[in-house]
C-alpha positions in Angstrom: 0.0 0.0 0.0 2.7 2.5 -1.1 0.2 5.1 -2.2 -2.1 5.1 0.8 -3.5 8.6 1.4 -2.4 9.9 -2.0 -4.5 11.1 -4.9 -3.8 10.8 -8.6 -4.9 11.7 -12.0 -4.3 9.1 -14.7 -4.9 9.9 -18.3 -5.6 7.2 -20.9 -7.3 5.2 -18.1 -9.9 3.6 -20.4 -7.6 0.9 -21.7 -4.1 -0.5 -22.0 -1.3 1.0 -19.9 -3.4 3.8 -18.5 -6.0 1.4 -17.2 -3.3 -0.9 -15.7 -1.7 2.1 -13.9 -5.0 3.3 -12.6 -5.8 -0.1 -11.2 -2.4 -0.5 -9.6 -2.6 2.9 -8.1 -6.0 2.0 -6.6 -4.6 -1.3 -5.3 -1.7 0.6 -3.7 -4.2 2.7 -1.7 -4.6 5.9 -3.9 -7.8 7.6 -4.9 -7.7 8.1 -8.7 -9.5 10.3 -11.3 -9.2 8.6 -14.7 -9.3 10.8 -17.8 -10.0 9.5 -21.3 -12.0 10.4 -24.4 -13.6 6.9 -24.2 -16.3 7.1 -21.6 -17.4 3.5 -22.0 -13.8 2.3 -21.4 -13.6 4.4 -18.2 -16.7 2.7 -16.9 -15.1 -0.6 -17.6 -12.1 0.5 -15.6 -14.3 1.6 -12.8 -16.0 -1.8 -12.8 -12.7 -3.6 -12.8 -11.5 -1.5 -9.8 -14.0 -3.3 -7.5 -13.7 -2.1 -3.9 -10.0 -1.5 -3.9 -10.4 2.3 -3.8 -12.1 5.3 -5.3 -12.1 5.7 -9.1 -13.6 8.8 -10.6 -14.1 8.6 -14.4 -13.8 11.9 -16.3 -14.6 11.8 -20.0 -12.7 14.6 -21.9 -10.6 15.4 -25.0 -7.1 16.2 -23.7 -6.1 18.0 -26.8 -8.7 20.7 -25.9 -7.4 23.2 -23.4 -10.9 24.1 -22.0 -11.9 20.4 -21.6 -8.6 19.6 -19.9 -8.9 22.5 -17.4 -12.5 21.6 -16.6 -11.5 17.9 -16.1 -8.8 18.8 -13.7 -11.1 21.1 -11.8 -13.7 18.4 -11.6 -11.1 15.9 -10.3 -9.8 18.3 -7.7 -13.3 19.0 -6.5 -13.7 15.3 -5.8 -10.1 14.4 -4.7 -9.6 17.7 -2.7 -5.9 17.6 -3.4 -3.4 16.2 -5.9 -0.2 14.3 -5.4 0.4 12.3 -8.6 -0.2 12.8 -12.3 0.4 10.0 -14.8 0.1 11.1 -18.4 -0.6 7.9 -20.4 -3.0 9.1 -23.0 -1.8 8.8 -26.6 -2.3 7.1 -29.9 -0.6 5.8 -33.0 -0.8 8.3 -35.8 -1.0 5.9 -38.7 -4.7 6.5 -39.0 -4.1 10.2 -39.7 -1.2 9.7 -42.1 1.9 9.4 -39.9 4.9 7.6 -41.4 8.4 8.3 -42.6 9.0 12.1 -43.1 8.8 12.0 -46.9 5.4 10.2 -46.7 3.9 11.7 -43.5 0.9 13.9 -44.1 0.5 17.4 -42.6 -2.6 16.1 -40.8 -0.7 13.0 -39.6 2.1 15.2 -38.2 -0.2 17.8 -36.5 -2.7 15.3 -35.1 -0.1 12.9 -33.8 1.7 15.7 -32.0 -1.5 17.1 -30.6 -2.6 13.7 -29.2 0.7 12.6 -27.9 2.6 15.8 -26.9 0.2 18.7 -26.6 -2.1 16.7 -24.4 0.8 16.1 -21.9 1.6 19.8 -21.9 -2.0 20.8 -21.3 -2.4 18.3 -18.4 0.8 19.4 -16.8 -0.1 23.0 -17.2 -3.5 22.5 -15.6 -2.3 20.3 -12.7 1.0 21.9 -11.7 -0.7 24.7 -9.6 -2.3 22.0 -7.5 0.9 20.1 -7.0 2.7 23.3 -6.1 -0.1 24.0 -3.6 0.4 20.6 -2.1 4.1 21.4 -1.6 5.2 18.8 -4.1 4.2 15.7 -6.0 5.1 13.4 -8.8 4.4 13.7 -12.5 5.1 10.6 -14.6 4.9 11.0 -18.4 4.7 8.1 -20.8 7.1 8.2 -23.7 8.4 5.3 -25.8 11.6 3.6 -26.8 11.0 5.3 -30.2 11.5 8.6 -28.5 15.0 7.4 -27.5 16.3 5.4 -30.5 15.6 5.3 -34.2 13.0 2.9 -35.6 13.5 1.0 -38.9 10.8 0.3 -41.5 8.7 -1.7 -39.1 8.4 1.3 -36.8 8.6 4.3 -39.2 6.1 6.6 -37.6 8.2 9.8 -37.4 5.6 12.1 -36.0 5.0 9.7 -33.1 8.7 9.4 -32.5 9.1 13.2 -32.5 6.2 13.5 -30.0 7.6 10.9 -27.7 11.1 12.5 -27.8 9.4 15.8 -27.1 7.9 14.3 -23.9 11.4 13.4 -22.7 12.7 16.9 -23.4 9.7 18.6 -21.8 9.9 16.3 -18.7 13.6 16.9 -18.1 13.2 20.6 -18.4 10.3 20.5 -15.9 12.3 18.3 -13.6 15.0 20.8 -13.2 12.7 23.9 -13.0 10.3 22.5 -10.5 12.8 20.5 -8.3 13.1 23.4 -5.8 9.3 23.1 -5.3 9.6 19.3 -4.6 7.7 18.4 -7.8 9.4 15.3 -9.3 9.0 14.7 -13.1 10.0 11.4 -14.6 9.5 9.5 -17.8 8.7 5.8 -18.6 9.7 4.7 -22.0 8.0 1.3 -22.8 9.0 -1.0 -25.6 6.4 -3.2 -27.3 3.6 -3.8 -24.8 0.6 -5.9 -25.6 -2.2 -3.2 -25.6 -5.0 -2.3 -28.0 -2.7 0.4 -29.5 -0.1 -2.2 -30.5 -2.5 -4.5 -32.2 -0.8 -4.0 -35.6 2.5 -5.2 -34.2 0.9 -8.1 -32.3 -0.7 -9.3 -35.6 2.5 -9.0 -37.6 4.4 -12.3 -38.0 7.5 -10.4 -39.0 7.5 -8.3 -35.8 6.8 -11.3 -33.6 9.8 -13.0 -35.1 12.0 -10.0 -34.3 11.0 -9.9 -30.6 13.9 -12.2 -29.5 16.3 -9.6 -30.8 14.3 -6.4 -30.0 13.3 -7.4 -26.4 15.8 -10.2 -25.5 14.9 -10.3 -21.8 11.8 -12.4 -22.6 11.6 -12.5 -26.4 8.0 -11.4 -26.1 5.9 -8.3 -25.7 5.6 -6.8 -22.3 2.2 -6.5 -20.5 0.6 -3.3 -19.2 1.4 -4.3 -15.6 5.1 -4.2 -16.4 4.7 -0.4 -16.9 2.3 0.0 -14.0 4.8 -1.4 -11.6 7.4 1.2 -12.7 4.7 3.9 -12.4 4.0 2.9 -8.8 7.6 3.1 -7.9 8.0 6.6 -9.4 4.8 7.8 -7.8 5.7 6.5 -4.4 8.0 7.9 -1.6 10.4 5.1 -2.6 11.4 7.5 -5.4 11.6 10.6 -3.3 15.1 11.4 -4.5 14.4 10.6 -8.2 13.6 13.2 -10.8 14.5 13.8 -14.4 14.9 10.0 -15.1 13.9 8.3 -18.3 13.2 4.7 -17.3 13.0 2.2 -20.2 10.6 -0.7 -19.6 11.5 -2.5 -22.8 12.9 -6.0 -22.2 16.3 -4.8 -23.2 15.5 -2.9 -26.5 17.5 0.2 -25.7 20.4 -1.7 -24.1 21.8 -2.6 -27.5 
């Protein structure tokens, strides 16, 4: 129960990594407001949470400044304070035209950065006053191994890579600036994790055959709980002296 008495906002809580983080935070004793554009998925997360804690579903579009600010205000009204922010909302940009730079559409570029990077900025902007008022807290932003290393033809979504690299740069700048205020800002960079967002990779025989090389620790995809465990550590007092860290949870991908 490492998060007993703490309150958290978790974005992307309707599925995948965000859902796993919300459920683990609840299991560790926190009260959680879950943000997502998928209201039905948030209700499923609430149902899965059982009686382990308080889960407040908040349906919103995190690329919209007004909706984000209203969602944070609603969460604070119910949580009364804020200790932890986990920014897990994001999406692959392939549906909008993301790809290699010479093929990436303008819509693909702009929409992918909005969903994956601007949303993180807007949530941080709206929540920081509350963390500062609480005399500190923890922000954990979800990046990707593709924000750290180049991806070949199987992972050629360059707007997504730019957004995830931007999360790292933003987080490290925030870590330094807000350290005197006892606000810790850290990043988790997952490899291939079996979530609804990675369905294309899960269904690709070629990528499955590459996993022994890409993620040699297991030769398989990770699961959302692998990331949730890292998030609990960074959110807890066990990481009280940790800020500005980029923690890969990637089965060895970035160790090459």
